[in-house]
C-alpha positions in Angstrom: 0.0 0.0 0.0 1.2 3.5 -0.8 0.1 6.3 1.5 0.7 9.9 0.5 1.1 12.4 3.3 2.4 15.5 1.4 -0.9 15.9 -0.5 0.9 16.5 -3.7 -1.1 18.3 -6.4 -1.6 16.5 -9.7 -0.6 18.1 -13.0 -1.8 21.7 -13.5 -3.7 20.7 -16.5 -6.3 19.1 -14.2 -7.6 22.4 -12.9 -11.2 22.7 -11.8 -13.0 25.8 -12.9 -16.0 26.4 -10.8 -17.4 28.3 -13.8 -15.6 26.9 -16.8 -14.4 28.6 -20.0 -15.5 27.5 -23.4 -13.5 25.1 -25.6 -14.0 24.3 -29.2 -16.5 21.6 -30.2 -16.9 20.0 -33.5 -20.6 20.2 -34.3 -23.5 22.6 -34.1 -25.2 23.3 -30.8 -28.6 21.5 -30.6 -31.7 23.4 -31.8 -33.3 23.2 -28.4 -30.9 25.9 -27.1 -32.6 28.5 -29.3 -35.1 29.1 -26.5 -32.5 30.7 -24.2 -32.8 34.5 -24.3 -30.0 37.1 -24.5 -28.1 37.4 -21.2 -29.5 34.2 -19.8 -27.6 30.9 -19.2 -30.6 28.7 -18.8 -34.3 28.5 -19.5 -37.2 26.6 -17.9 -40.2 25.5 -19.9 -43.0 23.0 -19.6 -44.3 20.3 -22.0 -47.3 18.2 -21.1 -46.7 18.8 -17.4 -43.0 17.9 -17.6 -40.4 20.5 -16.7 -37.6 21.1 -19.2 -34.4 22.8 -18.1 -32.1 23.9 -20.8 -28.6 25.3 -19.9 -25.8 27.0 -21.7 -22.2 26.3 -20.5 -21.6 28.7 -17.6 -19.2 31.5 -18.5 -16.0 31.9 -16.6 -15.7 34.9 -14.3 -12.5 36.3 -13.0 -14.1 36.6 -9.6 -14.8 32.9 -9.4 -12.6 30.9 -7.1 -10.7 27.9 -8.5 -9.9 24.5 -7.1 -7.4 21.8 -7.8 -7.8 18.0 -7.7 -5.3 16.8 -5.0 -4.3 13.1 -4.5 -4.7 12.4 -0.8 -4.0 8.7 -0.5 -3.7 5.6 -2.6 -4.6 2.1 -1.6 -3.2 -1.1 -3.1 0.2 -2.4 -4.0 1.9 -5.4 -5.6 4.0 -5.9 -2.4 3.1 -5.9 1.3 0.5 -7.6 3.3 -2.2 -9.7 1.7 -5.0 -7.3 2.8 -3.3 -4.5 0.9 -3.0 -6.3 -2.4 -6.2 -6.2 -4.6 -6.9 -9.0 -7.1 -9.8 -7.2 -8.9 -11.3 -4.0 -7.6 -15.0 -4.3 -8.5 -16.2 -1.3 -6.5 -15.4 1.0 -3.5 -17.1 3.5 -1.3 -16.2 6.0 1.4 -18.3 6.3 4.6 -19.0 9.6 6.4 -16.4 8.8 9.1 -13.7 8.6 6.4 -13.3 4.8 6.1 -12.7 3.5 2.6 -14.3 0.1 1.8 -12.9 -1.8 -1.3 -14.8 -4.7 -2.9 -12.3 -7.3 -4.2 -14.2 -9.6 -6.6 -11.3 -12.0 -6.9 -11.2 -12.8 -3.2 -15.0 -12.1 -2.8 -14.5 -9.9 0.2 -14.6 -6.3 1.4 -11.4 -4.6 2.7 -11.8 -1.8 5.2 -9.3 1.0 5.6 -9.3 4.0 8.0 -9.2 7.6 6.9 -5.4 7.5 6.8 -5.2 4.4 4.6 -4.4 1.8 7.3 -6.1 -1.6 6.9 -8.5 -2.2 9.8 -10.5 -5.3 8.8 -12.4 -7.3 6.2 -15.8 -8.9 5.6 -16.9 -11.8 3.6 -15.2 -14.5 1.6 -16.2 -17.0 -1.0 -19.2 -19.2 -0.3 -23.0 -19.5 -0.4 -23.8 -18.8 3.3 -24.9 -15.6 4.9 -22.2 -13.0 4.6 -20.4 -15.0 1.9 -20.3 -14.3 -1.8 -19.7 -16.0 -5.1 -19.5 -13.2 -7.6 -19.5 -9.7 -6.2 -20.2 -7.0 -8.7 -21.4 -3.8 -6.9 -21.1 -2.1 -3.6 -23.8 0.6 -3.0 -23.8 3.0 0.0 -27.2 4.4 0.9 -28.6 6.7 3.6 -26.9 6.3 7.0 -23.9 4.5 5.5 -26.0 1.3 5.0 -24.1 -1.0 2.6 -25.6 -3.1 -0.2 -23.6 -5.9 -1.8 -24.7 -7.3 -5.2 -23.7 -10.9 -5.6 -24.8 -12.2 -9.0 -23.3 -15.6 -8.3 -25.8 -16.2 -5.5 -28.4 -14.0 -7.1 -29.0 -11.9 -4.0 -28.3 -8.6 -2.4 -26.8 -8.5 1.1 -27.5 -5.5 3.4 -24.9 -4.5 6.0 -25.0 -1.9 8.7 -22.1 0.8 8.8 -20.0 -1.6 11.0 -20.4 -4.3 8.3 -22.7 -6.4 10.4 -25.2 -8.5 8.4 -28.7 -7.0 8.5 -30.6 -8.8 5.8 -30.4 -10.5 2.4 -32.8 -10.2 -0.5 -33.2 -12.6 -3.4 -32.9 -11.4 -7.0 -34.5 -14.1 -9.1 -33.2 -14.7 -12.7 -35.3 -13.3 -15.6 -36.0 -15.6 -18.5 -35.7 -14.4 -22.1 -36.3 -15.9 -25.6 -34.8 -14.8 -28.9 -34.2 -16.1 -32.4 -30.6 -17.0 -33.3 -29.7 -18.4 -36.7 -33.3 -19.5 -37.3 -33.7 -21.2 -34.0 -35.5 -20.1 -30.9 -32.9 -19.6 -28.1 -33.8 -19.4 -24.4 -31.8 -18.2 -21.5 -31.8 -16.2 -18.3 -30.2 -13.0 -17.1 -29.4 -11.8 -13.6 -30.8 -8.7 -12.0 -28.1 -6.1 -11.2 -28.7 -3.3 -8.6 -27.8 0.2 -9.8 -28.6 2.1 -6.7 -30.8 2.4 -3.6 -33.3 5.1 -2.9 -33.6 6.9 0.4 -36.4 4.6 1.6 -34.2 1.5 1.1 -35.8 0.3 -2.1 -33.3 -0.7 -4.9 -33.4 0.1 -8.6 -32.2 -2.9 -10.6 -31.8 -3.8 -14.3 -31.4 -7.0 -16.4 -30.0 -7.2 -19.9 -31.7 -8.7 -23.0 -29.2 -9.1 -25.8 -30.6 -9.6 -29.3 -28.4 -11.8 -31.5 -28.7 -11.4 -35.2 -28.9 -14.1 -37.9 -27.1 -12.5 -40.8 -23.5 -13.5 -41.4 -22.1 -10.0 -41.3 -21.0 -7.6 -38.7 -23.9 -6.0 -36.7 -23.9 -3.3 -34.1 -26.7 -3.1 -31.6 -27.5 -2.1 -28.0 -28.7 -4.1 -25.0 -32.2 -3.6 -24.0 -32.4 -3.2 -20.2 -35.5 -3.9 -18.2 -35.6 -1.4 -15.4 -37.3 -2.6 -12.1 -38.1 -0.9 -8.8 -37.8 -3.4 -6.0 -39.6 -2.9 -2.7 -37.5 -2.5 0.4 -38.5 -6.0 1.6 -37.8 -7.6 -1.8 -41.4 -8.7 -2.0 -42.4 -6.7 -5.1 -40.6 -6.1 -8.4 -42.3 -3.3 -10.4 -41.2 -3.0 -14.1 -40.4 0.6 -15.2 -40.0 -0.3 -18.8 -37.0 -0.6 -21.2 -33.9 1.6 -21.5 -30.8 1.3 -23.7 -27.6 -0.2 -22.3 -24.2 -1.2 -23.6 -23.5 -1.2 -27.4 -22.1 -4.5 -28.9 -21.0 -5.9 -32.2 -21.6 -9.4 -33.4 -19.7 -10.8 -36.3 -20.6 -14.1 -38.0 -17.7 -15.5 -40.0 -19.8 -18.2 -41.7 -18.5 -21.2 -39.9 -21.2 -21.3 -37.2 -19.2 -19.3 -34.7 -19.8 -15.7 -33.4 -17.3 -13.0 -32.5 -18.7 -10.3 -30.3 -17.4 -7.3 -28.3 -17.7 -3.6 -27.6 -17.3 -1.4 -30.7 -14.8 1.5 -30.7 -16.5 4.7 -29.5 -19.7 2.8 -28.7 -22.6 3.8 -26.6 -22.7 2.7 -22.9 -25.3 2.3 -20.2 -25.9 5.7 -18.6 -28.0 5.4 -15.4 -27.5 6.9 -11.9 -29.6 6.8 -8.8 -30.2 9.7 -6.4 -32.0 9.7 -3.0 -35.5 10.1 -4.4 -35.0 9.9 -8.2 -33.0 8.4 -11.0 -31.4 9.8 -14.1 -31.2 8.1 -17.5 -29.8 9.1 -20.9 -29.4 7.2 -24.2 -26.3 9.3 -25.1 -27.4 10.2 -28.6 -28.0 13.8 -27.7 -27.3 16.1 -24.7 -30.7 15.3 -23.0 -31.1 13.4 -19.8 -34.3 12.2 -18.2 -35.0 12.7 -14.5 -37.6 10.2 -13.1 -39.2 9.4 -9.8 -38.7 5.9 -8.3 -42.1 4.8 -9.8 -40.8 5.8 -13.3 -42.8 9.0 -13.6 -41.0 11.6 -15.8 -40.1 14.5 -13.6 -37.8 16.7 -15.7 -35.8 16.7 -18.9 -32.3 18.2 -18.6 -30.9 19.6 -21.8 -27.4 20.8 -22.1 -26.2 23.1 -24.9 -23.3 21.0 -26.0 -22.5 19.2 -29.2 -21.2 15.7 -29.8 -17.7 15.2 -31.2 -17.1 13.9 -34.7 -14.8 10.9 -35.0 -11.9 11.4 -37.4 -11.1 8.2 -39.4 -7.5 8.3 -38.0 -8.8 8.1 -34.4 -10.9 5.0 -35.3 -8.1 3.3 -37.1 -5.7 3.9 -34.2 -8.2 2.3 -31.7 -8.6 -0.7 -33.9 -4.9 -1.2 -34.4 -4.3 -0.9 -30.6 -6.9 -3.6 -29.9 -5.5 -5.9 -32.6 -1.9 -5.5 -31.2 -3.1 -7.0 -27.9 -4.4 -10.2 -29.5 -2.7 -13.5 -30.2 -2.3 -14.5 -33.8 -5.1 -17.1 -33.3 -7.6 -14.6 -31.9 -6.7 -12.0 -34.5 -7.8 -14.3 -37.3 -11.4 -14.0 -36.0 -11.5 -10.5 -34.5 -9.7 -8.5 -37.2 -12.4 -9.0 -39.8 -15.0 -8.1 -37.2 -13.3 -4.9 -36.1 -12.5 -3.7 -39.6 -16.1 -4.6 -40.7 -17.9 -2.6 -38.1 -20.0 0.3 -39.5 -17.7 3.3 -39.0 -19.3 5.8 -36.6 -19.1 9.4 -37.6 -20.3 10.9 -34.3 -19.3 9.9 -30.8 -21.7 9.4 -27.8 -22.6 12.7 -26.2 -21.5 11.4 -22.7 -20.0 8.3 -21.2 -21.0 8.1 -17.5 -23.6 9.5 -15.0 -22.7 9.8 -11.3 -24.8 11.3 -8.4 -22.8 12.8 -5.5 -23.6 13.2 -1.9 -25.5 16.4 -2.5 -27.7 14.8 -5.2 -25.9 16.7 -7.9 -25.6 14.9 -11.2 -22.1 14.6 -12.8 -22.0 13.9 -16.5 -18.8 12.6 -18.1 -18.3 14.1 -21.5 -16.9 12.0 -24.3 -13.1 12.4 -24.8 -10.6 10.6 -27.0 -7.9 8.4 -25.5 -5.3 10.1 -23.3 -7.3 13.3 -23.2 -8.2 14.7 -19.7 -11.7 13.8 -18.7 -14.3 16.6 -18.6 -17.3 16.3 -16.2 -20.3 18.6 -16.2 -21.9 19.2 -12.8 -25.7 19.6 -12.7 -27.7 21.0 -9.8 -30.6 19.0 -8.3 -32.8 21.5 -10.1 -31.3 20.6 -13.5 -29.0 23.6 -14.0 -25.5 23.3 -15.4 -23.3 24.6 -12.6 -19.7 24.1 -13.7 -17.1 21.9 -15.4 -14.5 19.7 -13.7 -11.4 18.3 -15.4 -9.9 15.0 -14.2 -6.9 12.9 -15.3 -7.5 10.7 -18.4 -6.8 7.4 -16.7 -9.1 7.7 -13.7 -12.0 5.3 -13.5 -14.4 7.3 -11.3 -16.2 5.1 -8.8 -17.7 7.6 -6.4 -18.0 11.4 -6.0 -18.6 12.9 -2.6 -19.1 16.4 -1.2 -15.4 17.2 -1.6 -13.7 14.1 -3.0 -13.4 11.7 -5.9 -12.8 7.9 -5.3 -11.3 6.2 -8.3 -9.8 3.0 -9.6 -6.4 3.2 -11.3 -4.3 0.6 -13.0 -0.5 0.6 -13.1 1.7 -0.4 -16.0 2.1 -3.8 -14.4 -1.8 -4.2 -14.3 -2.0 -3.7 -10.6 -5.3 -2.2 -9.5 -5.3 0.7 -7.0 -8.0 2.8 -5.3 -7.2 6.5 -5.0 -8.8 9.3 -3.0 -8.7 12.8 -4.5 -9.8 16.0 -2.8 -11.0 19.3 -4.2 -8.8 22.0 -2.7 -9.1 25.7 -3.3 -6.2 27.1 -5.2 
């Protein structure tokens, strides 16, 4: 484990502007921004009883204070005690008293560290009994620092109190699906995955329905996700309809096999849960839906940004980088698939949605490889507040009132968990 006590500041490029300056984009601003009058930076309208908030990018003012993103501590190492070496970091969270809890899917346990980064205990282990896990995939912190552990291997959710004492478990039954594949009816099941927990202790879960094609060509499609609101006692599963999830390609080389994977610059699942609402966006445009736990549309958030166009050279570079990582045997199948993917001209509008401890929505803008990440911060009322710039290689796990918790990977493929703070310059 590496602990940092000098609170070093990361590169100056990652400066946070509380009201950010404009940068050049590559396409026209959406038409819905025409309703914002001169001298205004946002407008509120109504459509069939649904509020629509449209915001321009806030203009930088010399009177606005600035902040920097500061690395406070880093957990994980390829040396040292077993508890300080992570196999596969699936998730992490930070409690109100400063403890950091890391979910290690490889060892099927939780590692607990105090606010200075010292290891203080663990919970769990592989198994089927209470407090044991087979395939941990999500750690959710809800009101009062209650912890929810998703275990798709045992198809259940485990609820822990802030001291990691078992409170209850809830079963997440598999969902059956049927599709046609190469002229035959194919049946299967998919697991329910918790995405967040509302203030009243009721989870929001999804399950994926992937549609395989029958043509012997390369196809690109998106998962259909069934969204469900689960009662706090896990007795009721109310369907909230379908949303779009991860984008995939399927390639049929003609020998009965299938090659599939994520296409370069593809669309991703964009869903985030707040205390009494959830946010969803398809990513095609800069519009995000805000809905109540029962699925009722509360607000549409529209941001006056434009999607990036994808230069052919960028796409070619991504394909070549992927192929370079493959064995000769794998390349025989995957190269025709990657090169045969319909070439996208426009990137997704955004890549990730996160809700922080103040119920503000953070929207990660699309960026090309090795470019600093840009996040848009949206108020609970739907207004665009500011931009935040973060390092390119951060995998943001959680955003708090004044911190960012992220997963990072070293050149030796060692996974770390880092805590960054927002500090006034």
